[in-house]
C-alpha atoms as one frame of an Amber mdcrd trajectory, in Angstrom:
protein
  -3.965 -31.746  23.352  -3.963 -35.514  23.149  -1.164 -37.606  24.591   1.023
 -38.887  21.721   1.744 -42.561  21.292   5.084 -43.624  22.679   8.060 -43.062
  20.403  10.508 -45.725  19.348  14.288 -45.444  19.692  14.790 -44.158  16.119
  12.293 -41.351  16.730  14.074 -40.298  19.926  17.389 -40.369  18.065  15.952
 -38.245  15.242  14.488 -35.725  17.664  17.751 -35.587  19.620  19.804 -35.061
  16.452  17.445 -32.339  15.231  17.628 -30.462  18.544  21.426 -30.838  18.632
  21.874 -29.472  15.097  19.397 -26.676  15.776  21.256 -25.658  18.938  24.592
 -25.892  17.125  23.320 -23.543  14.418  21.884 -21.111  16.970  25.182 -21.086
  18.875  27.009 -20.355  15.622  24.554 -17.551  14.849  24.883 -15.948  18.270
  28.683 -16.132  18.158  28.840 -14.676  14.638  26.656 -11.724  15.649  28.735
 -11.015  18.747  31.976 -11.237  16.746  30.622  -8.442  14.553  29.745  -6.292
  17.586  26.011  -7.013  17.506  23.733  -8.753  19.927  21.956 -11.847  18.594
  18.652  -9.942  18.860  20.001  -7.048  16.786  20.949  -9.537  14.068  17.490
 -11.124  14.184  15.820  -7.713  14.139  17.712  -6.751  10.988  17.103 -10.149
   9.405  13.355  -9.899   9.978  13.233  -6.365   8.602  15.137  -7.333   5.431
  13.350 -10.666   5.149   9.829  -9.349   5.601   7.773 -10.595   2.668   7.024
  -8.076  -0.050   8.712  -5.000   1.395  11.908  -3.577   2.896  10.466  -2.584
   6.283   8.346  -3.927   9.125   6.266  -2.476  11.930   7.127  -2.953  15.580
   4.088  -5.208  15.961   5.209  -7.402  13.073   8.717  -7.584  14.497   7.341
  -8.472  17.933   5.537 -11.427  16.363   8.606 -12.545  14.397  10.879 -12.240
  17.427   8.263 -13.692  19.802   8.777 -10.722  22.119   6.543  -8.219  23.868
   5.823  -5.000  21.962   7.576  -2.795  24.541  10.704  -4.980  24.453  10.891
  -4.620  20.657  10.487  -0.842  20.982  13.518  -0.852  23.313  15.476  -3.106
  20.911  14.651  -0.816  17.981  15.729   2.219  20.025  19.088   0.625  20.918
  19.601  -0.469  17.309  18.725   3.021  16.113  21.313   4.507  18.494  23.871
   2.104  16.990  23.041   3.254  13.468  21.556  -0.074  12.344  17.921   0.919
  11.778  15.740   3.980  11.573  12.047   4.699  12.016   9.937   6.396   9.400
   6.300   7.395   9.667   4.228   5.616   7.019   2.959   7.773   4.183   0.008
   5.395   3.694  -1.080   5.390   7.352   0.329   8.184   9.531  -0.384   6.102
  12.679   2.025   3.433  11.511   5.805   3.558  11.946   8.034   1.633   9.561
  11.320   0.236  10.870  13.956   0.188   8.125  17.615  -0.749   7.821  20.261
   1.922   7.467  22.997   1.419   4.881  25.377   0.397   7.682  22.807  -2.042
   9.082  22.216  -3.537   5.641  25.968  -3.977   5.163  26.408  -5.752   8.509
  23.380  -7.924   7.816  24.679  -8.912   4.362  27.974 -10.034   5.891  26.259
 -12.079   8.614  23.700 -13.549   6.207  26.516 -14.816   3.963  28.133 -16.513
   6.969  24.797 -18.059   7.938  24.163 -19.333   4.435  27.558 -21.040   4.395
  26.835 -22.606   7.795  23.458 -23.846   6.587  25.104 -25.372   3.524  27.485
 -27.232   5.823  24.459 -28.819   7.512  23.082 -30.171   4.237  22.441 -33.870
   4.546  22.530 -33.742   8.344  18.815 -34.372   8.589  18.414 -37.734   6.928
  15.135 -38.584   5.243  15.035 -41.714   7.404  14.979 -39.519  10.511  12.156
 -37.431   9.167  10.118 -40.421   8.018  10.506 -41.994  11.452   8.025 -39.386
  12.671   5.661 -40.023   9.782   5.512 -43.655  10.839   4.081 -42.804  14.269
   0.645 -44.453  14.553  -1.239 -41.190  15.121   1.187 -38.947  13.182   2.334
 -37.357  16.436   5.775 -35.959  17.130
């Protein structure tokens, strides 16, 4: 990895603002999940199951990638979430070696509530990331960030 050219003040300000808003949103997300009796990871697990492209389930391996966690840690998370009635496992009919992780009706209901809260929070951030801040990075001599 090459060493990026030095950043100017506006680029540092843009990066700082981005990280601040990102952390603010993540704090909101974690608090909203806990207020509903879920851990932040349970919320993310359900979100990634429901949001998996093209289908209503995901494998443990796919969830491990999405969550950036080790396979065994996701197995434990799925087990805890299954005990709480949020998800269930189903052997794939297409490939009997594969296990599909799916949302229960209760899990889907909790996820829908949290997703609506998250969408409203994201809407409140509209306009926070000014085009000028973004273009400040495009102006870097080597395109680095």
